[in-house]
LOPA-342120 format. One record per residue (C-alpha): x, y, z; residue number from 1. Coordinates in nm, 3 decimals, always signed. Layout:
// residues N
> px,py,pz,resi
> X,Y,Z,NUM
...
//
This chain:
// residues 433
> px,py,pz,resi
> +9.905,+12.004,+10.537,1
> +10.248,+11.884,+10.616,2
> +10.514,+11.868,+10.356,3
> +10.867,+11.661,+10.393,4
> +11.248,+11.848,+10.337,5
> +11.194,+12.015,+10.720,6
> +11.540,+12.088,+10.901,7
> +11.522,+11.844,+11.171,8
> +11.831,+11.793,+11.434,9
> +12.036,+11.455,+11.352,10
> +11.962,+11.269,+11.715,11
> +11.576,+11.328,+11.602,12
> +11.591,+11.187,+11.253,13
> +11.809,+10.868,+11.413,14
> +11.489,+10.835,+11.667,15
> +11.235,+10.897,+11.382,16
> +11.417,+10.615,+11.156,17
> +11.388,+10.362,+11.425,18
> +11.063,+10.405,+11.489,19
> +10.988,+10.370,+11.144,20
> +11.147,+10.035,+11.141,21
> +10.976,+9.913,+11.443,22
> +10.645,+9.996,+11.303,23
> +10.669,+9.815,+10.978,24
> +10.601,+9.424,+10.948,25
> +10.901,+9.189,+10.934,26
> +11.065,+9.157,+10.583,27
> +11.449,+9.070,+10.569,28
> +11.575,+9.393,+10.716,29
> +11.710,+9.480,+11.066,30
> +11.793,+9.802,+11.210,31
> +12.078,+9.795,+11.474,32
> +12.318,+10.039,+11.656,33
> +12.662,+9.992,+11.625,34
> +12.942,+10.165,+11.887,35
> +13.240,+10.216,+11.811,36
> +13.525,+10.013,+11.957,37
> +13.269,+9.786,+12.107,38
> +13.121,+9.435,+11.989,39
> +12.980,+9.460,+11.665,40
> +12.655,+9.279,+11.704,41
> +12.431,+9.548,+11.706,42
> +12.130,+9.535,+11.917,43
> +11.818,+9.486,+11.706,44
> +11.584,+9.782,+11.733,45
> +11.305,+9.657,+11.475,46
> +11.236,+9.552,+11.123,47
> +11.139,+9.671,+10.795,48
> +11.257,+9.743,+10.465,49
> +11.188,+9.821,+10.103,50
> +10.993,+9.497,+10.048,51
> +10.723,+9.565,+10.306,52
> +10.426,+9.707,+10.195,53
> +10.162,+9.934,+10.389,54
> +9.836,+9.812,+10.487,55
> +9.670,+9.911,+10.168,56
> +9.767,+10.033,+9.858,57
> +9.473,+10.272,+9.763,58
> +9.428,+10.178,+9.388,59
> +9.082,+10.221,+9.277,60
> +8.982,+10.060,+8.918,61
> +8.756,+10.295,+8.719,62
> +8.387,+10.279,+8.747,63
> +8.198,+10.103,+8.457,64
> +7.819,+10.109,+8.446,65
> +7.585,+10.003,+8.184,66
> +7.273,+10.236,+8.145,67
> +7.060,+10.054,+7.982,68
> +6.911,+9.983,+7.618,69
> +6.725,+10.163,+7.352,70
> +6.582,+10.122,+7.000,71
> +6.751,+10.265,+6.720,72
> +6.501,+10.489,+6.466,73
> +6.639,+10.715,+6.173,74
> +6.631,+11.037,+6.320,75
> +6.821,+10.914,+6.620,76
> +7.110,+10.810,+6.413,77
> +7.096,+11.168,+6.274,78
> +7.127,+11.311,+6.614,79
> +7.398,+11.071,+6.707,80
> +7.611,+11.182,+6.405,81
> +7.563,+11.544,+6.467,82
> +7.670,+11.496,+6.804,83
> +7.979,+11.333,+6.719,84
> +8.084,+11.593,+6.436,85
> +8.013,+11.878,+6.682,86
> +8.327,+11.777,+6.878,87
> +8.533,+11.690,+6.602,88
> +8.481,+11.317,+6.552,89
> +8.452,+11.325,+6.205,90
> +8.680,+11.097,+5.953,91
> +8.924,+11.340,+5.914,92
> +8.905,+11.456,+6.282,93
> +8.999,+11.126,+6.372,94
> +9.277,+11.048,+6.124,95
> +9.447,+11.387,+6.276,96
> +9.393,+11.281,+6.642,97
> +9.526,+10.939,+6.575,98
> +9.826,+11.063,+6.448,99
> +9.893,+11.276,+6.771,100
> +9.860,+10.978,+6.977,101
> +10.178,+10.777,+6.812,102
> +10.454,+10.723,+7.074,103
> +10.192,+10.672,+7.376,104
> +10.285,+10.342,+7.517,105
> +9.929,+10.166,+7.530,106
> +9.804,+10.380,+7.200,107
> +10.118,+10.211,+7.043,108
> +10.019,+9.853,+7.168,109
> +9.653,+9.880,+7.082,110
> +9.538,+9.674,+6.776,111
> +9.541,+9.934,+6.471,112
> +9.144,+9.847,+6.413,113
> +9.086,+10.003,+6.761,114
> +9.256,+10.294,+6.743,115
> +8.962,+10.523,+6.603,116
> +8.778,+10.383,+6.910,117
> +9.077,+10.506,+7.148,118
> +9.093,+10.878,+7.008,119
> +8.662,+10.889,+7.012,120
> +8.680,+10.797,+7.386,121
> +8.960,+11.049,+7.451,122
> +8.792,+11.347,+7.268,123
> +8.457,+11.221,+7.439,124
> +8.618,+11.275,+7.773,125
> +8.821,+11.592,+7.672,126
> +8.494,+11.775,+7.601,127
> +8.317,+11.665,+7.891,128
> +8.046,+11.485,+7.643,129
> +7.780,+11.250,+7.719,130
> +7.574,+10.990,+7.528,131
> +7.811,+10.994,+7.221,132
> +7.802,+10.734,+6.987,133
> +8.096,+10.513,+6.933,134
> +8.259,+10.267,+6.699,135
> +8.184,+9.943,+6.871,136
> +7.889,+9.747,+6.979,137
> +8.076,+9.537,+7.226,138
> +8.109,+9.668,+7.580,139
> +8.406,+9.452,+7.634,140
> +8.615,+9.625,+7.383,141
> +8.494,+9.948,+7.521,142
> +8.607,+9.881,+7.842,143
> +8.968,+9.768,+7.725,144
> +9.008,+10.058,+7.513,145
> +8.890,+10.314,+7.802,146
> +9.144,+10.147,+7.995,147
> +9.409,+10.185,+7.733,148
> +9.315,+10.573,+7.743,149
> +9.338,+10.567,+8.106,150
> +9.692,+10.426,+8.124,151
> +9.809,+10.681,+7.879,152
> +9.666,+10.993,+8.009,153
> +9.745,+11.106,+8.355,154
> +9.625,+11.479,+8.246,155
> +9.261,+11.386,+8.250,156
> +9.179,+11.383,+8.582,157
> +8.824,+11.508,+8.598,158
> +8.690,+11.150,+8.529,159
> +8.647,+10.833,+8.746,160
> +8.483,+10.618,+8.506,161
> +8.223,+10.559,+8.233,162
> +7.862,+10.450,+8.165,163
> +7.715,+10.330,+7.836,164
> +7.406,+10.283,+7.636,165
> +7.310,+10.018,+7.402,166
> +7.117,+10.086,+7.096,167
> +6.950,+9.787,+6.908,168
> +6.751,+9.712,+6.622,169
> +6.560,+9.366,+6.644,170
> +6.762,+9.116,+6.821,171
> +7.121,+9.320,+6.726,172
> +7.308,+9.566,+6.933,173
> +7.386,+9.834,+6.672,174
> +7.617,+10.037,+6.875,175
> +7.698,+10.184,+7.204,176
> +7.701,+10.539,+7.345,177
> +7.960,+10.658,+7.591,178
> +7.911,+10.888,+7.849,179
> +8.207,+11.013,+8.112,180
> +8.124,+11.027,+8.478,181
> +8.287,+11.351,+8.552,182
> +8.379,+11.505,+8.857,183
> +8.484,+11.841,+8.759,184
> +8.334,+12.090,+8.529,185
> +8.535,+12.221,+8.234,186
> +8.514,+12.567,+8.410,187
> +8.688,+12.383,+8.723,188
> +8.927,+12.201,+8.516,189
> +9.054,+12.539,+8.376,190
> +9.089,+12.682,+8.747,191
> +9.239,+12.389,+8.866,192
> +9.511,+12.394,+8.565,193
> +9.649,+12.700,+8.718,194
> +9.740,+12.529,+9.043,195
> +9.847,+12.205,+8.847,196
> +10.092,+12.470,+8.603,197
> +10.229,+12.630,+8.904,198
> +10.299,+12.290,+9.081,199
> +10.489,+12.196,+8.759,200
> +10.701,+12.519,+8.748,201
> +10.833,+12.506,+9.083,202
> +10.904,+12.118,+9.023,203
> +11.114,+12.176,+8.666,204
> +11.304,+12.471,+8.825,205
> +11.538,+12.238,+9.004,206
> +11.595,+12.015,+8.678,207
> +11.747,+12.116,+8.322,208
> +11.595,+12.007,+8.010,209
> +11.926,+11.904,+7.896,210
> +11.962,+11.656,+8.175,211
> +11.976,+11.295,+8.092,212
> +11.667,+11.051,+8.075,213
> +11.803,+10.897,+8.388,214
> +11.850,+11.217,+8.591,215
> +11.516,+11.325,+8.499,216
> +11.366,+11.006,+8.599,217
> +11.568,+11.001,+8.937,218
> +11.473,+11.372,+9.000,219
> +11.101,+11.331,+8.957,220
> +11.093,+11.007,+9.165,221
> +11.288,+11.190,+9.466,222
> +11.063,+11.514,+9.406,223
> +10.725,+11.341,+9.436,224
> +10.825,+11.132,+9.736,225
> +10.974,+11.422,+9.916,226
> +10.642,+11.662,+9.846,227
> +10.394,+11.400,+9.883,228
> +10.258,+11.201,+10.211,229
> +10.118,+10.864,+10.151,230
> +9.754,+10.946,+10.317,231
> +9.443,+10.677,+10.224,232
> +9.182,+10.918,+10.263,233
> +9.339,+11.183,+10.079,234
> +9.097,+11.342,+9.824,235
> +9.122,+11.309,+9.454,236
> +9.400,+11.023,+9.563,237
> +9.326,+10.862,+9.231,238
> +9.445,+11.129,+9.024,239
> +9.719,+11.390,+8.981,240
> +9.510,+11.681,+9.186,241
> +9.612,+11.502,+9.532,242
> +9.978,+11.509,+9.438,243
> +9.986,+11.848,+9.276,244
> +9.739,+12.042,+9.493,245
> +9.703,+11.860,+9.774,246
> +10.026,+11.710,+9.867,247
> +9.872,+11.406,+9.984,248
> +9.786,+11.072,+9.764,249
> +9.798,+10.682,+9.712,250
> +9.943,+10.482,+9.485,251
> +9.768,+10.565,+9.162,252
> +9.804,+10.942,+9.235,253
> +10.170,+10.887,+9.281,254
> +10.200,+10.708,+8.948,255
> +9.993,+10.953,+8.767,256
> +10.177,+11.243,+8.871,257
> +10.507,+11.055,+8.800,258
> +10.389,+11.000,+8.444,259
> +10.252,+11.349,+8.395,260
> +10.585,+11.515,+8.490,261
> +10.816,+11.262,+8.298,262
> +10.603,+11.306,+7.981,263
> +10.678,+11.674,+8.009,264
> +11.015,+11.609,+8.000,265
> +11.019,+11.396,+7.731,266
> +11.093,+11.072,+7.905,267
> +10.814,+10.818,+7.788,268
> +10.624,+10.690,+8.092,269
> +10.295,+10.512,+8.142,270
> +10.074,+10.344,+8.431,271
> +10.096,+9.997,+8.533,272
> +9.827,+9.819,+8.762,273
> +9.820,+9.526,+8.959,274
> +9.886,+9.376,+9.281,275
> +10.139,+9.380,+9.549,276
> +10.235,+9.032,+9.685,277
> +10.004,+9.049,+9.979,278
> +9.673,+9.067,+9.725,279
> +9.607,+9.458,+9.743,280
> +9.541,+9.651,+9.421,281
> +9.838,+9.864,+9.327,282
> +9.993,+10.123,+9.051,283
> +10.337,+10.180,+8.948,284
> +10.520,+10.298,+8.641,285
> +10.693,+10.187,+8.313,286
> +10.953,+10.439,+8.195,287
> +11.166,+10.434,+7.873,288
> +11.534,+10.516,+7.950,289
> +11.771,+10.547,+7.676,290
> +11.546,+10.335,+7.487,291
> +11.537,+10.041,+7.703,292
> +11.253,+9.967,+7.962,293
> +11.243,+9.981,+8.345,294
> +11.019,+9.979,+8.604,295
> +10.985,+10.244,+8.880,296
> +10.736,+10.271,+9.185,297
> +10.772,+10.592,+9.366,298
> +10.489,+10.480,+9.627,299
> +10.729,+10.187,+9.759,300
> +11.002,+10.457,+9.767,301
> +10.797,+10.678,+10.015,302
> +10.910,+10.641,+10.371,303
> +10.566,+10.772,+10.466,304
> +10.396,+10.447,+10.283,305
> +10.617,+10.195,+10.457,306
> +10.439,+10.372,+10.808,307
> +10.153,+10.189,+10.717,308
> +9.984,+10.537,+10.571,309
> +10.067,+10.741,+10.901,310
> +10.195,+11.089,+10.838,311
> +10.538,+11.167,+10.962,312
> +10.760,+11.477,+10.929,313
> +11.061,+11.371,+10.826,314
> +11.401,+11.460,+10.617,315
> +11.337,+11.455,+10.238,316
> +11.609,+11.169,+10.205,317
> +11.394,+10.892,+10.364,318
> +11.346,+10.734,+10.002,319
> +11.403,+10.407,+9.916,320
> +11.594,+10.356,+9.594,321
> +11.461,+9.931,+9.561,322
> +11.204,+10.021,+9.315,323
> +11.364,+10.299,+9.087,324
> +11.467,+10.158,+8.725,325
> +11.391,+9.766,+8.808,326
> +11.402,+9.470,+8.573,327
> +11.077,+9.265,+8.550,328
> +11.271,+8.991,+8.716,329
> +11.303,+9.209,+9.027,330
> +10.964,+9.361,+9.006,331
> +10.794,+9.021,+9.055,332
> +10.933,+8.953,+9.362,333
> +10.681,+9.195,+9.497,334
> +10.449,+9.292,+9.266,335
> +10.188,+9.107,+8.988,336
> +10.118,+9.278,+8.692,337
> +9.716,+9.279,+8.627,338
> +9.715,+9.556,+8.364,339
> +9.515,+9.505,+8.055,340
> +9.802,+9.678,+7.834,341
> +10.087,+9.416,+7.755,342
> +10.398,+9.493,+7.957,343
> +10.770,+9.446,+7.806,344
> +11.008,+9.226,+7.960,345
> +11.230,+9.495,+8.142,346
> +11.594,+9.314,+8.138,347
> +11.801,+9.641,+8.138,348
> +12.011,+9.719,+8.426,349
> +12.216,+10.000,+8.291,350
> +11.994,+10.281,+8.422,351
> +11.951,+10.118,+8.774,352
> +11.998,+10.332,+9.053,353
> +12.262,+10.131,+9.255,354
> +12.473,+10.074,+8.917,355
> +12.434,+10.450,+8.810,356
> +12.546,+10.586,+9.137,357
> +12.807,+10.328,+9.187,358
> +12.667,+10.184,+9.482,359
> +12.642,+9.822,+9.357,360
> +12.899,+9.573,+9.469,361
> +12.992,+9.226,+9.353,362
> +13.279,+9.217,+9.621,363
> +13.417,+9.445,+9.902,364
> +13.594,+9.763,+9.753,365
> +13.698,+10.002,+10.021,366
> +13.805,+10.257,+9.744,367
> +13.451,+10.220,+9.594,368
> +13.286,+10.202,+9.934,369
> +13.480,+10.544,+10.059,370
> +13.381,+10.688,+9.747,371
> +13.009,+10.632,+9.784,372
> +13.031,+10.794,+10.178,373
> +13.215,+11.089,+10.013,374
> +12.941,+11.188,+9.738,375
> +12.660,+11.124,+10.019,376
> +12.825,+11.399,+10.241,377
> +12.902,+11.624,+9.929,378
> +12.499,+11.592,+9.832,379
> +12.392,+11.620,+10.201,380
> +12.239,+11.291,+10.235,381
> +12.162,+11.123,+10.563,382
> +12.171,+10.758,+10.439,383
> +12.401,+10.551,+10.227,384
> +12.265,+10.239,+10.109,385
> +12.514,+9.989,+9.932,386
> +12.358,+9.707,+9.741,387
> +12.525,+9.378,+9.684,388
> +12.496,+9.125,+9.403,389
> +12.472,+8.797,+9.580,390
> +12.497,+8.656,+9.906,391
> +12.859,+8.603,+9.924,392
> +12.939,+9.000,+9.829,393
> +12.671,+9.078,+10.083,394
> +12.811,+8.861,+10.361,395
> +13.171,+8.984,+10.293,396
> +13.049,+9.342,+10.323,397
> +12.857,+9.284,+10.642,398
> +13.203,+9.138,+10.777,399
> +13.407,+9.431,+10.670,400
> +13.174,+9.707,+10.763,401
> +13.011,+9.584,+11.056,402
> +13.214,+9.262,+11.222,403
> +13.555,+9.461,+11.158,404
> +13.386,+9.812,+11.230,405
> +13.540,+9.949,+10.884,406
> +13.258,+10.155,+10.860,407
> +13.390,+10.424,+11.102,408
> +13.683,+10.485,+10.833,409
> +13.409,+10.637,+10.600,410
> +13.199,+10.860,+10.872,411
> +13.283,+11.197,+10.986,412
> +13.547,+11.178,+11.291,413
> +13.303,+11.252,+11.547,414
> +13.090,+10.973,+11.488,415
> +13.080,+10.705,+11.778,416
> +12.768,+10.506,+11.712,417
> +12.568,+10.471,+11.409,418
> +12.244,+10.314,+11.273,419
> +12.273,+10.062,+11.020,420
> +11.994,+9.826,+10.853,421
> +12.056,+9.504,+10.656,422
> +11.836,+9.347,+10.440,423
> +11.927,+8.961,+10.360,424
> +11.645,+8.932,+10.095,425
> +11.781,+9.246,+9.898,426
> +12.107,+9.236,+9.966,427
> +12.147,+9.575,+10.096,428
> +12.329,+9.764,+10.366,429
> +12.201,+10.107,+10.475,430
> +12.401,+10.346,+10.706,431
> +12.260,+10.654,+10.849,432
> +12.501,+10.927,+10.859,433
//
């Protein structure tokens, strides 16, 4: 199993990057070589960029099946109530579990009248129980509330859907029973949790609990990307096991892993589902930083995903930050939200990566550009991406850095040539150090 973060000589990295961009579909980005003291046009070596998706996103919706219908008898009712009580679904037990779910995004968005059903579904799944009576006779309502539970609980990896049975009397459906489609037994989940906890321990060893919300979100975004390969046929790729144990996943695995880790760092996070602009199903995250909501998409931040799902052993700095803490307006340029859970209008920009890292420019500012490069060298990064606020600032930045070759003012003295990428849709200029 290949992991990122290996040490590769600089010239090999440049060749890999050139191959990366030449493998992608065209968006608005061109990768160029610029030689010091030569014509500054740069020869186009390939195309690509943060707005280009891979061939598929790998999102799979939970499987939902109707098992049939039975006629209710008095003895059957007694059995169903006893089965509920055996797993804690008493009136008192449900009230207690409802209180424990407060603060979870989907739960808080759910109508109060359906919150007991949310707790029932959650409890049934946690106990690996089957054919348990729930407080609805409407299969559409059951599906809706299940998807709310699914969005809120990344730690539940041992289920890939559910089935339900209708119980009727005469022409009336009195209630439904719920059975999870379990992929692991209770004993297996206890053993798997050991490996999950080990991954979490390794991950959290690099971040302080006293870090800011922004620092935690950026760290988890980078950590998951740096330790996961995008592989379409990876096992368990719709849940956290794929990331935490196998190191290979697809979009839902990335999103659920990010949610699992951020929740344990006390950063509110939920999973969002929808489509990318090319039509494939996709999953990403909604995070709350200092009280404001932002979207982040760790899958689209991963270079191995932008290589159409092919594996590439590469530097851990091959990360795109275009989808780290962005607004709804930015997201909808490439994503379509289909989530059954209503999403907020994300308008805050304070915690956007480029703004927080002083990489956002409304005009060419030589001192600020120099500082960006100094910081990148100090952090051991291999790329610098400068984002401009509009086309005017973008054109000015290109003129100064590329046409006038001022880029060499900020690179090491030994640098005689450089690879750079410009994206006229995102207004970004990326330079490899």
